[in-house]
C-alpha positions, 0 to 999 in steps of 0.5 A, a space after each residue: 499499500 505504501 509503495 502504491 501510494 508512493 508511485 501515485 504521488 510520484 505520478 502526480 508530481 510528474 504530471 504537474 511537472 509536465 503540465 508546467 513544462 507545457 506552458 512555455 515561458 513560465 517557470 517557478 521564478 520567471 515569465 518570459 515576454 517577447 515583443 517585436 519592434 521597429 529598431 532600425 527601419 522607417 519607424 525606429 523612433 516609435 519602436 524605441 519608444 514602445 520598447 522603453 515604455 515596456 522596459 519601464 513597466 517590467 522594471 517597476 513590477 520586478 522592483 516590487 518583487 514580481 507577481 506571485 513570486 515570479 519576475 519578468 524577462 522582456 525579450 525585444 527583436 527588431 523587424 525593421 518594419 519588414 513583414 519578412 523579418 517580423 516572421 524571423 523575429 517571431 520564429 526566434 522568440 517563439 521556438 528558440 526563446 520560448 516566450 509566453 506571450 507577444 506583447 505590443 508588436 508594432 505594425 499591421 503587416 508585421 503582426 499579420 505575418 507573425 501571428 501564424 508563428 505565434 498561434 501554432 505554439 498557442 502564444 497570445 498576441 497582446 495589444 499590438 501597436 496598430 489600430 487595424 481591425 485585423 488585430 481582433 477580427 476575425 475572432 481568435 482566442 489568442 488575439 487581444 487589441 486595445 486601440 480604437 481602429 482607424 475606421 472607428 475613429 473616422 466613422 465616429 469622429 468626422 461627423 462630430 467635427 463637420 457639425 462643429 465646423 459647419 463644413 459643406 465641402 468635405 474632401 480627403 487626401 490618403 495614402 493608396 494602401 490598406 491604411 489609407 483606405 481604413 481612414 477613408 472608408 471610416 470617414 465615408 461611412 460617418 459622412 453617409 450617416 449624416 447623408 453627405 458624401 465626399 466632394 473630392 478625393 485625392 491619393 498619393 503613393 507611400 513614400 511621396 514627398 510632393 503634395 502640390 497637385 493633391 492640395 491644388 486639386 482640393 483647393 480648386 474644389 473649395 474644400 472646407 474640411 479635409 480628412 487626412 489619411 496620412 502618417 507623419 511626413 505626409 501630414 506635415 508636407 500636405 498641410 505645409 503645401 496647403 498653407 503656401 497655396 493659401 489653402 486653409 480648411 479644417 484638417 483631421 487625421 487619425 491617431 496615425 498622425 497623433 505624435 509630437 513629431 507633427 509639431 516638432 518637425 512642422 513647426 507653426 504651419 501645423 497649428 490648427 490640425 486635429 487628430 483623433 486619439 485615445 491616449 494622451 501625449 505625456 509632456 514633461 510640463 503637463 498640467 496634470 501632475 500624474 502625467 507630469 510625474 510619470 514623464 519626468 520618471 521616464 526621462 530620468 531613467 532613459 534620458 529622453 522625453 517620452 511620447 505617446 508610443 512610450 505610453 502605448 508600451 507601458 500600458 501594454 505591459 501593465 494590462 498584461 500584468 493585470 491579467 497574470 495577477 488575476 489568473 492566479 499562481 498557475 499561470 497558463 495560456 488558458 488561465 490568461 484567456 479566462 482572466 481576460 474573459 471578464 477583464 475590466 481595465 479602468 481609465 488611466 492617467 493618460 486619458 485612455 478610456 475604460 477597456 472591457 474584454 469578454 469571451 467574445 469581445 477582443 477589442 478593449 474599446 473603440 472610444 476616441 477623443 479629439 485633439 488639436 495642435 494649439 501653440 505648438 503642442 497637442 491639447 485635448 479638445 473633446 470627450 470620448 465618442 464611441 458606440 456599442 459595437 
């Protein structure tokens, strides 16, 4: 009988050990997290900022002893914003480094390329830094997204600002790719809800630097409101060209253009530009004390000013730590999913709205706000707008 009991106990111990071994990236003392950023390509500035924001939150957690006795290790690979390199980076993190979860991966095409590698090994794709609908659609149990999509930002935001400005001739300039089309389609749907349509639409090739013909076309159509499906250089170039032509409609962009680089690089010509956003840029002298405190802590640690992308990284790790804490001592992919099925993440100091998740809802919130560049810095100009989608 004693021998039988000993054998049963040994078998149970082996089963428990095997269960633990099946959850890669989780050991008794550590959880290994991975991320893929652009550290050497066209969005390297953003990728670096996301990485530093993530590092700050991981360091905070580890300094406090971790969660349930486990500390966190963050491994970051460079994709150079190339989908093919993103696949290689995912293969390394998932198969060689054996990460538990992928957090804050930047870029739409890059995430799309990497997710199959992750899903084959049951690795969650958590809070990617992109506002594409594909980050939560079609449904997959391993997809979790936080960002209000470009489509919803425009669908909900355009009617609000058009009414506020009493605009009559609504026009658009957008990049002729899926990003630009998402902005355009959302705005088109928003106008449709008002019984309106675009008076003029012009596009440009990705990488373009001259926007004279586009702005002349919009000016000739007497547009008094222009939706911008642009990112950084195109936003600055397009608006600067319009100013030189004496063409001064209301310009509205998406969160892709909500960055301090717009006013830092574009100068006074960018004053008046609107953008939809969900998370506030953390200025070092921000009036709100909690943001100011956080921004100065970031600068003290990394010797550079934080940006909204730093906040994206910080918040992505923070949200995942909430899921780990809620899932209990036995951390597995399934325990994280179970924890997220009833997860509510309250509004944060940066103005990000409440996020809720369920077994079938994998986008935290589609709420956005409006912000405008005034006197060379972003200032929030509206409350949240969202729907029950």
